[in-house]
C-alpha positions as CSV (number, residue, x, y, z in Angstrom):
1,M,93.0,72.8,111.1
2,S,91.1,76.1,111.6
3,S,87.8,76.9,109.9
4,G,87.7,78.2,106.5
5,Y,86.2,77.9,103.1
6,G,86.4,74.5,101.4
7,K,88.0,75.8,98.3
8,F,91.2,76.3,100.3
9,V,90.9,72.9,102.0
10,S,91.9,69.9,100.0
11,R,90.1,66.6,100.1
12,A,93.0,65.1,102.0
13,E,92.8,67.9,104.6
14,Q,89.0,67.5,104.9
15,S,89.5,63.8,105.5
16,A,92.3,64.4,108.0
17,W,90.1,66.9,109.9
18,M,87.2,64.4,109.9
19,H,89.4,61.6,111.2
20,S,90.8,63.9,113.9
21,L,87.3,64.3,115.4
22,R,86.8,60.5,115.7
23,P,88.0,60.0,119.2
24,N,85.5,62.5,120.6
25,T,82.6,61.9,118.3
26,A,79.5,60.2,119.7
27,Y,76.9,61.3,117.1
28,V,76.9,62.5,113.6
29,D,74.0,64.7,112.2
30,F,73.5,65.0,108.5
31,V,71.3,67.9,107.4
32,F,69.9,67.2,104.0
33,N,69.1,70.6,102.4
34,N,67.3,69.1,99.4
35,G,65.7,66.0,101.0
36,D,67.0,62.6,101.8
37,G,65.2,60.3,99.4
38,D,67.5,57.8,97.6
39,H,70.5,59.7,98.8
40,P,73.8,57.7,98.2
41,L,75.0,58.3,101.8
42,L,71.9,56.7,103.3
43,Q,72.2,53.8,100.9
44,Q,75.7,53.2,102.3
45,L,74.5,53.6,105.9
46,A,71.3,51.5,105.5
47,H,72.6,49.0,108.1
48,L,72.8,51.7,110.8
49,E,69.9,53.1,112.8
50,S,69.2,56.8,112.6
51,T,66.7,59.2,113.9
52,R,65.0,61.3,111.2
53,T,63.7,64.8,112.0
54,V,62.1,67.3,109.8
55,G,63.5,70.8,110.5
56,V,66.3,72.1,112.7
57,E,66.4,74.9,115.3
58,S,69.0,77.6,115.4
59,G,72.2,77.1,117.3
60,N,74.5,74.2,118.1
61,G,77.1,74.9,115.5
62,Y,75.9,77.0,112.7
63,Y,72.3,77.7,112.1
64,F,71.3,81.4,112.8
65,R,67.6,80.7,112.2
66,P,65.3,77.7,112.3
67,R,65.2,75.7,109.0
68,P,61.8,74.0,109.0
69,T,62.1,72.1,105.7
70,V,65.4,70.4,105.9
71,I,65.8,66.7,106.9
72,K,68.1,65.8,109.7
73,R,69.4,62.3,110.3
74,R,71.2,61.6,113.6
75,F,73.5,58.5,113.8
76,A,75.4,57.2,116.7
77,Y,79.1,57.3,115.7
78,D,80.3,54.3,113.6
79,R,83.4,54.0,111.5
80,D,81.3,53.2,108.5
81,I,80.1,56.8,108.6
82,I,83.6,58.1,108.1
83,R,84.2,55.6,105.3
84,A,81.0,56.6,103.6
85,I,81.8,60.3,103.6
86,D,85.3,59.5,102.4
87,S,83.9,57.3,99.6
88,L,81.6,60.2,98.4
89,G,84.6,62.6,98.1
90,C,84.3,64.2,101.5
91,F,82.5,67.6,102.0
92,F,83.7,69.9,99.3
93,P,85.2,69.5,95.8
94,E,88.9,70.2,95.3
95,S,89.5,73.8,94.4
96,T,90.6,72.7,90.9
97,S,87.2,71.0,90.3
98,S,84.4,72.6,88.3
99,Q,81.9,70.5,90.3
100,Q,79.6,72.3,92.8
101,W,79.3,69.3,95.1
102,T,81.0,66.0,95.9
103,G,78.9,62.8,96.0
104,L,77.7,64.0,99.4
105,G,75.8,66.8,97.7
106,D,74.2,69.7,99.6
107,V,74.4,68.0,103.0
108,D,75.7,69.7,106.1
109,V,77.5,67.5,108.7
110,V,77.7,68.1,112.4
111,F,80.0,66.0,114.6
112,L,78.8,65.9,118.2
113,D,80.4,64.7,121.5
114,K,78.6,62.5,124.1
115,R,77.0,65.6,125.6
116,G,75.6,66.6,122.3
117,K,77.9,69.6,121.8
118,M,79.3,70.4,118.4
119,I,82.9,69.5,117.9
120,G,83.0,70.2,114.2
121,A,80.6,71.0,111.4
122,T,80.4,71.8,107.7
123,V,78.2,74.3,105.9
124,T,78.4,72.7,102.5
125,H,76.9,75.4,100.3
126,E,79.3,77.9,101.7
127,G,82.3,75.4,101.6
128,M,82.9,76.1,105.3
129,I,84.3,74.0,108.2
130,I,83.3,75.3,111.7
131,T,84.9,74.4,115.0
132,P,83.8,75.3,118.5
133,D,86.4,78.0,118.5
134,D,84.3,79.7,115.8
135,E,81.3,80.1,118.1
136,D,80.2,82.8,120.4
137,A,78.9,82.0,123.9
138,D,75.4,81.6,122.6
139,G,76.4,78.7,120.3
140,L,76.1,80.6,117.1
141,P,79.0,81.3,114.7
142,R,80.8,84.6,114.9
């Protein structure tokens, strides 16, 4: 699957894309654009350890500029992460839906390999999936 806007990517396609990343995923970053307090994703993943960081720097996937107020949670890959995302409706609502968000809400997701390089990412408020093919040499989207 190539990158594109979520309204053209069905839930089944989103799930298939996410599952296709599994063999190479070592870490998953969740970037909570509106805070992480009482988030249903974190409730489902409460048994897993994560590193919580306030703010993200530009680069590694899709941030053109630093975002000092977002909350990032990094998890080591676990199948329960994929199950949780699936159970919340994946990343973007179906194109026929009038909903702005799935149960995941306004949370960007970055799948990283064992070197910490982005192998896939979502920009939820734009309904976009990004792959390494979409990046310039400096690690920022084209």
